[in-house]
C-alpha positions as CSV (number, residue, x, y, z in Angstrom):
1,M,5.3,-98.7,78.9
2,K,4.6,-95.3,78.0
3,Q,7.0,-95.0,75.1
4,I,6.0,-98.2,73.6
5,F,2.4,-97.0,73.9
6,L,3.2,-93.7,72.1
7,I,5.4,-95.0,69.4
8,G,2.5,-98.0,68.7
9,L,0.2,-95.8,66.1
10,L,3.0,-94.3,63.9
11,L,5.9,-96.9,64.1
12,L,4.0,-100.3,64.7
13,V,0.8,-99.4,62.7
14,I,2.6,-98.3,59.6
15,L,5.1,-101.2,59.7
16,K,2.1,-103.4,60.0
17,I,0.4,-101.9,57.0
18,A,3.7,-102.2,55.0
19,A,4.2,-105.8,56.0
20,Q,0.9,-106.5,54.3
21,T,2.4,-106.1,51.0
22,E,6.1,-106.8,51.8
23,N,7.9,-110.1,52.3
24,V,11.1,-109.9,54.1
25,D,12.4,-113.1,52.4
26,S,11.5,-111.9,49.1
27,L,13.3,-108.5,49.7
28,V,16.6,-110.3,51.0
29,N,16.3,-112.5,47.9
30,V,16.1,-109.5,45.7
31,L,19.4,-108.3,47.3
32,N,21.3,-111.5,46.5
33,S,19.9,-111.9,43.0
34,E,20.6,-110.6,39.6
35,N,18.0,-108.1,40.1
36,H,19.9,-106.3,42.8
37,P,19.5,-102.6,42.6
38,K,22.3,-100.9,40.5
39,D,21.1,-97.4,41.6
40,K,22.2,-96.5,45.2
41,N,19.1,-94.6,46.1
42,Q,16.8,-97.9,45.3
43,E,19.3,-100.0,47.1
44,A,18.9,-97.9,50.3
45,L,15.4,-98.0,50.0
46,L,15.3,-101.9,49.6
47,Y,17.5,-102.1,52.7
48,A,15.3,-99.9,54.4
49,K,12.1,-102.0,53.6
50,I,14.1,-105.2,54.8
51,G,14.7,-102.9,58.1
52,S,11.0,-101.9,58.5
53,A,9.9,-105.4,58.0
54,Y,12.2,-106.9,60.9
55,A,11.1,-103.9,62.9
56,Y,7.5,-105.2,62.5
57,Q,8.6,-108.7,63.6
58,S,10.2,-107.1,66.7
59,K,13.6,-108.3,65.5
60,H,15.0,-105.1,66.4
61,A,18.6,-106.1,66.1
62,L,18.2,-107.3,62.8
63,A,16.0,-103.9,62.0
64,I,18.7,-101.7,63.2
65,E,21.3,-103.5,61.1
66,Y,19.6,-103.0,57.7
67,Y,18.5,-99.6,58.4
68,L,22.0,-98.8,59.1
69,K,23.3,-100.2,55.8
70,A,20.5,-98.4,54.1
71,L,21.7,-95.3,55.8
72,S,25.2,-95.5,54.7
73,I,24.1,-96.3,51.3
74,A,21.6,-93.0,51.5
75,E,24.4,-90.8,52.7
76,S,26.9,-91.7,49.9
77,A,24.4,-90.9,47.5
78,N,23.6,-87.6,49.3
79,D,19.8,-88.6,49.4
80,L,18.8,-86.6,52.4
81,A,15.3,-87.1,52.6
82,Q,15.8,-90.9,52.8
83,C,18.5,-90.4,55.3
84,S,16.1,-88.4,57.5
85,S,13.5,-91.3,57.2
86,I,15.8,-94.0,58.1
87,L,17.1,-91.9,61.2
88,A,13.6,-91.5,62.3
89,N,12.8,-95.3,62.1
90,I,16.1,-96.1,63.9
91,A,15.1,-93.3,66.6
92,G,11.6,-95.2,67.0
93,I,13.4,-98.4,67.7
94,H,15.8,-97.4,70.3
95,A,12.4,-95.5,72.0
96,L,10.7,-98.9,71.9
97,L,13.9,-100.5,73.6
98,G,14.1,-97.5,76.2
99,N,17.2,-96.1,75.0
100,G,15.9,-92.6,75.5
101,D,19.2,-90.7,74.9
102,Q,20.1,-92.8,71.6
103,A,16.6,-92.2,70.4
104,L,16.9,-88.6,71.1
105,S,20.1,-88.5,69.1
106,Y,18.7,-90.1,66.2
107,A,15.6,-88.0,66.0
108,E,17.5,-84.8,66.1
109,R,19.7,-85.9,63.3
110,A,16.7,-86.8,61.3
111,M,15.4,-83.3,61.8
112,T,18.9,-81.9,60.8
113,F,18.6,-83.6,57.4
114,A,14.9,-82.6,56.8
115,K,15.7,-78.9,57.6
116,K,18.5,-79.2,55.0
117,I,16.2,-80.3,52.1
118,K,13.7,-77.7,52.7
119,M,10.8,-80.1,52.3
120,P,8.0,-79.5,54.6
121,K,6.8,-83.0,54.5
122,A,10.1,-84.3,55.3
123,K,9.8,-83.2,58.7
124,L,6.6,-84.9,59.5
125,H,8.2,-88.4,60.8
126,P,11.1,-86.7,62.8
127,L,8.8,-84.4,64.4
128,Y,6.5,-87.3,65.6
129,Q,9.6,-89.3,67.1
130,L,10.8,-85.9,68.9
131,A,7.2,-85.5,70.3
132,T,7.0,-89.0,71.8
133,I,10.7,-89.1,72.8
134,Y,10.1,-85.7,74.7
135,S,6.7,-87.2,76.3
136,G,8.6,-90.4,77.5
137,Q,11.3,-88.3,79.0
138,G,8.7,-86.1,81.1
139,K,9.5,-82.8,78.8
140,I,5.9,-82.3,78.5
141,G,6.3,-78.8,77.2
142,K,8.3,-79.8,74.3
143,A,6.2,-82.7,73.4
144,L,3.3,-80.5,73.0
145,E,5.2,-78.0,71.0
146,C,6.1,-80.8,68.5
147,E,2.6,-82.4,68.5
148,K,1.0,-79.0,67.8
149,E,3.6,-78.2,65.0
150,L,3.1,-81.8,63.5
151,I,-0.6,-81.4,63.4
152,N,-0.5,-78.0,61.6
153,L,2.4,-79.1,59.2
154,S,0.5,-82.4,58.4
155,R,-2.6,-80.2,57.4
156,T,-0.6,-77.8,55.5
157,V,1.0,-80.9,53.0
158,G,-2.4,-82.8,53.5
159,N,-0.9,-85.9,54.9
160,K,-3.7,-87.3,57.0
161,V,-1.7,-90.2,58.5
162,F,0.8,-87.9,60.5
163,E,-2.0,-85.7,61.3
164,L,-3.6,-88.6,62.8
165,A,-0.2,-89.3,64.6
166,G,-0.2,-86.0,65.9
167,F,-3.8,-86.2,67.3
168,D,-2.8,-89.6,68.9
169,A,0.1,-88.1,70.5
170,M,-1.9,-85.0,71.8
171,T,-4.3,-87.8,73.2
172,T,-1.7,-89.7,75.0
173,T,0.1,-86.5,76.5
174,Y,-3.4,-85.5,77.9
175,Y,-4.4,-89.0,79.0
176,L,-0.9,-90.2,80.6
177,D,1.0,-87.0,81.5
178,I,-1.3,-84.1,82.1
179,I,-4.3,-86.6,83.1
180,D,-7.1,-84.3,81.7
181,Y,-9.2,-87.1,80.5
182,D,-12.0,-84.6,79.0
183,K,-9.1,-83.0,76.7
184,A,-7.8,-86.6,76.0
185,L,-11.4,-87.5,74.6
186,E,-11.6,-84.3,72.8
187,Y,-8.3,-85.2,70.8
188,S,-9.5,-88.9,70.5
189,D,-12.4,-87.8,68.7
190,S,-10.3,-86.0,66.1
191,C,-8.5,-89.3,65.8
192,M,-11.6,-91.2,65.2
193,L,-12.9,-88.6,62.3
194,L,-9.3,-89.0,60.6
195,A,-9.0,-93.0,61.2
196,K,-12.5,-93.3,59.5
197,A,-11.5,-90.7,56.9
198,I,-8.2,-92.8,56.3
199,G,-10.4,-96.0,56.0
200,N,-7.6,-98.1,57.3
201,P,-9.2,-100.6,60.0
202,V,-5.7,-100.7,61.8
203,Y,-5.7,-97.1,62.5
204,L,-9.3,-97.3,63.9
205,A,-8.4,-100.2,66.0
206,N,-5.6,-98.6,67.6
207,T,-7.9,-95.2,68.2
208,L,-10.5,-97.6,69.8
209,R,-7.7,-99.0,72.1
210,V,-6.7,-95.5,73.3
211,R,-10.3,-94.5,74.1
212,S,-11.3,-97.5,76.0
213,S,-8.6,-97.0,78.2
214,I,-9.5,-93.3,78.8
215,F,-13.1,-94.4,79.7
216,R,-11.6,-96.9,82.0
217,H,-9.8,-94.3,83.9
218,R,-12.8,-92.2,84.0
219,K,-14.8,-94.9,85.4
220,N,-17.3,-94.8,82.6
221,F,-17.3,-98.7,82.5
222,K,-20.0,-99.5,79.8
223,E,-18.4,-97.0,77.5
224,C,-15.2,-98.7,78.1
225,E,-16.4,-102.1,77.4
226,A,-18.4,-100.9,74.4
227,T,-15.2,-99.4,72.9
228,A,-13.1,-102.2,73.5
229,L,-15.4,-104.6,72.0
230,E,-15.9,-102.5,68.9
231,G,-12.0,-102.6,68.6
232,L,-11.9,-106.4,68.7
233,A,-14.5,-106.7,66.0
234,I,-12.1,-104.8,63.7
235,D,-9.0,-106.9,64.7
236,S,-8.8,-109.7,67.2
237,T,-5.2,-111.2,66.4
238,D,-3.0,-108.1,67.0
239,L,-0.5,-109.0,69.8
240,D,0.4,-105.4,70.5
241,N,-3.6,-104.2,70.6
242,V,-5.6,-107.1,71.7
243,P,-4.2,-107.6,75.1
244,D,-5.1,-103.9,76.2
245,L,-8.7,-104.3,74.9
246,F,-8.9,-107.8,76.7
247,F,-7.9,-106.0,80.3
248,N,-10.2,-103.0,79.5
249,I,-13.2,-105.6,79.3
250,A,-12.1,-107.6,82.1
251,F,-11.7,-104.5,84.1
252,S,-14.9,-103.0,83.4
253,N,-17.1,-106.1,83.8
254,A,-15.3,-106.7,87.4
255,C,-16.3,-103.2,88.3
256,M,-19.8,-103.7,87.1
257,G,-20.1,-106.9,89.1
258,N,-20.3,-109.3,86.1
259,T,-18.0,-111.8,87.6
260,N,-18.0,-114.5,84.8
261,E,-17.5,-112.1,81.9
262,A,-14.4,-110.7,83.7
263,E,-13.0,-114.2,84.7
264,D,-13.4,-115.0,80.9
265,Y,-11.3,-112.0,79.6
266,V,-8.8,-112.1,82.4
267,R,-8.1,-115.8,80.9
268,R,-7.9,-114.5,77.5
269,Y,-5.7,-111.7,78.5
270,N,-3.1,-114.0,80.6
271,K,-3.0,-116.3,77.7
272,L,-2.6,-113.7,75.2
273,T,0.0,-112.1,77.2
274,E,2.2,-115.2,77.5
275,K,2.0,-115.8,73.9
276,K,3.0,-112.3,73.5
277,W,6.0,-112.6,75.7
278,D,7.0,-116.0,74.5
279,Q,7.3,-114.7,71.1
280,G,9.2,-111.8,72.0
281,Y,11.6,-114.0,73.9
282,K,12.2,-116.1,70.9
283,D,12.9,-113.1,68.7
284,A,15.4,-112.1,71.2
285,V,17.3,-115.3,71.2
286,A,17.4,-115.4,67.4
287,S,18.5,-111.7,67.3
288,Q,21.7,-112.8,69.4
289,E,22.9,-115.0,66.5
290,V,23.2,-112.3,64.1
291,K,26.9,-111.0,63.3
292,Y,27.5,-107.5,63.4
293,E,29.7,-106.1,60.6
294,T,29.2,-102.3,60.7
295,Q,30.8,-99.4,62.8
296,K,27.6,-99.3,64.7
297,K,28.2,-102.9,66.4
298,E,28.5,-101.7,70.1
299,M,25.4,-99.8,69.9
300,R,23.4,-102.6,68.4
301,I,24.8,-105.3,70.8
302,A,23.7,-102.7,73.7
303,S,20.1,-102.6,72.2
304,L,19.8,-106.5,72.1
305,E,21.1,-106.6,75.9
306,K,18.6,-104.2,77.0
307,E,15.9,-106.2,75.2
308,R,17.3,-109.7,76.9
309,R,17.4,-108.3,80.2
310,L,13.7,-108.0,80.2
311,Y,13.5,-111.7,80.1
312,S,16.4,-112.5,82.5
313,W,16.1,-109.9,85.4
314,L,15.4,-113.0,87.8
315,G,18.5,-114.5,86.9
316,V,20.4,-111.4,87.2
317,A,19.1,-110.7,90.7
318,G,19.9,-114.3,92.0
319,G,23.4,-113.7,90.6
320,L,23.7,-110.7,92.4
321,I,22.6,-112.4,95.6
322,V,25.2,-115.2,95.2
323,I,27.8,-112.6,94.5
324,S,26.8,-110.9,97.8
325,M,27.0,-113.9,99.8
326,G,30.4,-114.9,98.4
327,I,32.0,-111.4,99.1
328,T,30.3,-111.7,102.8
329,L,32.0,-115.2,103.0
330,W,35.3,-114.1,101.4
331,Q,35.5,-111.0,103.9
332,T,34.7,-113.4,106.8
333,I,37.4,-115.5,105.8
334,R,39.9,-112.8,105.5
335,N,39.0,-111.4,108.9
336,V,39.2,-115.0,110.5
337,R,42.8,-115.3,109.0
338,K,43.8,-111.9,109.7
339,E,42.7,-112.5,113.3
340,R,44.6,-115.7,113.6
341,Q,47.9,-114.1,112.3
342,L,47.5,-111.4,114.8
343,I,47.1,-113.8,117.7
344,A,50.1,-116.1,116.3
345,A,52.2,-112.7,116.2
346,Q,51.0,-111.9,119.8
347,S,52.0,-115.6,120.8
348,I,55.3,-115.4,119.4
349,Q,56.1,-112.1,121.2
350,D,54.9,-113.5,124.4
351,G,57.1,-116.5,123.9
352,E,59.9,-114.1,122.8
353,L,59.5,-112.3,126.0
354,N,59.2,-115.1,128.5
355,E,62.6,-116.5,126.9
356,R,64.2,-113.4,126.9
357,A,63.5,-113.0,130.8
358,R,64.5,-116.5,131.5
359,L,67.8,-116.1,129.6
360,A,68.7,-112.8,131.4
361,E,67.6,-114.4,134.8
362,D,69.9,-117.5,134.0
363,L,73.0,-115.3,132.8
364,H,72.8,-112.8,135.6
365,D,72.0,-115.3,138.6
366,R,74.1,-118.4,137.4
367,L,76.9,-117.2,135.2
368,G,77.3,-114.0,136.6
369,G,77.5,-115.1,140.1
370,S,79.9,-118.0,139.2
371,L,82.3,-115.6,137.4
372,S,82.2,-113.3,140.4
373,A,83.2,-116.1,142.5
374,V,86.2,-116.9,140.5
375,K,87.2,-113.3,140.6
376,I,87.5,-113.4,144.0
377,E,89.6,-116.6,144.2
378,L,91.9,-115.2,141.6
379,Q,92.5,-111.9,143.2
380,N,95.2,-112.9,145.6
381,A,97.3,-114.4,142.8
382,E,99.5,-111.7,141.4
383,N,100.5,-113.6,138.2
384,L,96.9,-114.2,137.7
385,Q,95.7,-110.3,137.8
386,K,95.3,-110.4,134.0
387,V,92.8,-113.1,134.3
388,G,90.8,-111.2,136.8
389,D,90.8,-108.2,134.2
390,K,89.4,-110.5,131.6
391,L,86.8,-111.6,134.3
392,D,85.6,-108.1,134.8
393,Q,85.2,-107.7,131.1
394,C,83.2,-110.9,131.0
395,I,80.8,-109.6,133.9
396,K,80.5,-106.3,132.1
397,E,79.5,-108.1,128.9
398,I,77.0,-110.5,130.7
399,R,75.4,-107.4,132.3
400,E,75.0,-105.7,128.9
401,I,73.4,-108.8,127.4
402,T,71.1,-109.4,130.2
403,H,70.1,-105.7,130.0
404,N,69.4,-106.0,126.1
405,L,67.4,-109.1,126.7
406,M,65.5,-107.9,129.2
407,P,66.3,-104.8,131.1
408,R,65.5,-105.1,135.0
409,S,64.7,-101.6,135.0
410,L,61.8,-102.4,132.4
411,R,60.3,-105.0,134.9
412,L,60.8,-103.0,138.1
413,S,60.1,-99.4,136.9
414,G,58.1,-99.6,133.8
415,L,58.6,-98.2,130.5
416,K,59.7,-94.5,131.6
417,G,62.2,-95.8,133.9
418,A,63.5,-98.4,131.4
419,L,64.0,-95.6,128.6
420,E,65.3,-93.1,131.0
421,D,68.1,-95.9,131.8
422,F,68.7,-96.8,128.3
423,T,69.1,-93.0,126.6
424,A,71.3,-92.0,129.6
425,Q,74.1,-94.1,128.2
426,F,74.4,-91.8,125.2
427,P,75.2,-88.1,126.0
428,N,73.3,-86.9,122.4
429,V,70.2,-88.8,123.2
430,H,67.5,-86.7,124.9
431,F,64.5,-88.3,126.7
432,H,61.3,-86.8,127.4
433,F,58.2,-87.9,128.8
434,F,54.6,-86.7,129.1
435,G,51.3,-88.0,130.7
436,E,50.4,-90.3,133.2
437,E,53.3,-92.6,134.7
438,K,51.2,-95.8,134.8
439,R,52.0,-99.4,134.3
440,V,50.7,-101.3,131.3
441,K,50.7,-104.8,130.2
442,E,54.2,-106.2,130.3
443,R,54.2,-107.3,126.4
444,L,53.1,-103.8,125.5
445,E,56.0,-102.2,127.5
446,F,58.4,-104.6,126.0
447,A,57.3,-103.9,122.6
448,V,57.7,-100.1,122.7
449,Y,61.0,-100.6,124.5
450,C,62.5,-102.8,121.7
451,C,61.0,-100.3,119.3
452,A,62.7,-97.5,120.7
453,N,66.0,-99.3,121.1
454,E,65.7,-100.2,117.5
455,L,65.1,-96.8,116.1
456,I,67.7,-95.0,118.5
457,T,70.4,-97.5,117.6
458,N,69.7,-97.0,113.9
459,S,69.8,-93.3,114.3
460,L,73.3,-93.4,116.1
461,R,74.8,-96.2,114.0
462,H,73.5,-95.1,110.3
463,S,72.3,-91.4,110.2
464,N,75.4,-89.6,111.7
465,A,73.2,-87.8,113.8
466,E,74.4,-85.3,116.3
467,N,71.1,-85.1,118.4
468,V,68.4,-87.6,119.0
469,N,65.1,-86.6,120.7
470,V,63.0,-89.4,122.2
471,Q,59.4,-88.4,123.4
472,L,57.1,-91.0,125.2
473,V,53.6,-89.9,125.9
474,Q,51.3,-92.1,127.8
475,S,47.6,-91.7,128.6
476,E,45.0,-93.9,129.8
477,K,44.1,-95.3,126.2
478,H,47.2,-94.9,124.4
479,V,51.1,-95.1,124.3
480,S,52.9,-92.9,121.8
481,L,56.8,-93.0,121.0
482,T,58.5,-90.6,118.9
483,V,62.1,-91.0,117.9
484,Q,63.5,-87.7,115.9
485,D,67.2,-87.1,114.6
486,D,68.8,-84.5,112.6
487,G,70.7,-87.1,110.6
488,C,71.3,-87.8,107.0
489,G,67.9,-88.9,106.3
490,F,66.9,-91.1,103.2
491,D,64.5,-91.4,100.4
492,E,61.6,-93.3,101.4
493,A,60.7,-94.4,97.7
494,T,64.0,-95.9,97.2
495,V,65.4,-97.1,100.6
496,K,65.8,-100.9,101.4
497,R,64.1,-101.7,104.6
498,G,66.0,-103.7,106.8
499,I,65.4,-106.5,109.5
500,G,65.3,-104.2,112.2
501,L,62.3,-102.1,110.4
502,K,60.7,-105.2,109.7
503,N,60.5,-106.1,113.3
504,I,59.1,-102.9,114.3
505,Q,56.8,-103.1,111.9
506,D,55.4,-106.8,112.9
507,R,55.5,-105.6,116.8
508,V,53.2,-102.6,116.0
509,A,50.9,-104.7,113.7
510,S,50.3,-107.2,116.5
511,F,48.9,-104.6,118.6
512,N,46.7,-103.2,115.6
513,G,48.9,-99.8,116.2
514,K,50.0,-97.1,113.8
515,L,53.6,-96.5,112.4
516,D,54.5,-93.3,110.5
517,T,57.9,-92.6,109.2
518,A,58.9,-89.3,107.7
519,S,62.2,-88.7,106.2
520,A,64.0,-86.9,103.2
521,P,67.8,-86.5,102.4
522,G,69.5,-84.2,104.5
523,K,66.5,-83.4,106.7
524,G,66.7,-86.3,109.2
525,T,64.3,-88.9,110.2
526,E,61.1,-88.7,112.6
527,T,59.3,-91.9,113.4
528,V,56.0,-92.0,115.4
529,I,54.6,-95.1,116.7
530,E,51.0,-95.3,118.6
531,L,49.7,-98.3,120.4
532,K,46.3,-98.6,122.1
533,V,46.3,-99.4,125.6
534,D,44.2,-102.7,126.2
535,N,42.6,-102.3,129.7
């Protein structure tokens, strides 16, 4: 809002004065008629005038479009003075829209052109824009430097309008930024003298608006009301000026206890403010229909979007709330699905564990016993000796099958004992145990045992390992299994994972555990599994 206040005197007021003599429709008709200027300087000037007319109507996108067309023509004609003026106007519009960085960029380009032509008066407009932009960005020191230079240069070239603009900017800086109301009124006095000397009522009305606001902040409510009424007497129709005057009168009367007058001006203020915002909204919607064809299309669209967001922030906020709720709901559903998958995997493993145990017991107790009895019956028959040898082999195989399905040592002795028995079968497999030898849940013991079985078997069958080290570490909260071999290794980026490794991954995932595998060709393989003990 402060930037709009600062730009108001020069950009809006000068445009209002220009709009009294220029009609945008008639200017556009000139462009489309036989009277279209043949001279590039005149053509650029015509486009710039149309841009100024649209800027006065707050149709910022259209204003920038015509200013950019004018700039392109002026640059091709090497009209540096006109380039500087157009760039300064574009800077002013961006400042109005709150695009501080873009405004500063255009104002600096305007000053660059002005310095090239070595005409002191060409610096006036860029200086004013730089002063107001620096003030809007909180760079008060730079703003004051530009304002003082603007006043001195205006006096040198005899330009009272920009001298008035410089004093107005100084007034605003001391009023809003430095908060020195006495100094602000001192510079406002200079504004009054210049406005009266120029003789244009629009300048005087704007100066009275600023003075009224300063009196309000100083709590000089009678002076505030009198000054605002004086401004209304000059111009009571300006949508940019009158709302501030209504507000100051209402505020002053409320503080002085004049309730009826305060309520009356509050109603007027609200009515005029609604009208102003409604007009601004219509202008923004109309601007959205403009088709952009210049290289600055993205910049103009961004400017229009910022203007439109002034009227749609509630919708955006509502949309963000809906999106946030949607994300929360999606995360909840995903977590529920993940939990269901985990429960399903654990149920499958529980069923597998129970079925393996049942099969192992049946094979061992029923079939194993029966085969042993048959062997005893046949031992006395010499001609059936070969049958006895085959039965011995069957009994051995059944014991191996039952051991693989559900090792009896796992049920009787726990994880450490089962792994000791399993690794003892292989002379090049070395088992090490660290920590507390304590029984954990049967399903966890079975999962670790199956993973160890699969990893050791893979090392012996596929890696041509000479040595395999198996390490089991058990603590109160975790069980860690490490299987390391000195085999051929593999390339993790290209190797195709088999069913065995997939089974290991599924078992580890069912306990929310960690699985890390490190391998490289010729450097062996190391796999570490860590599962949390659920007490």
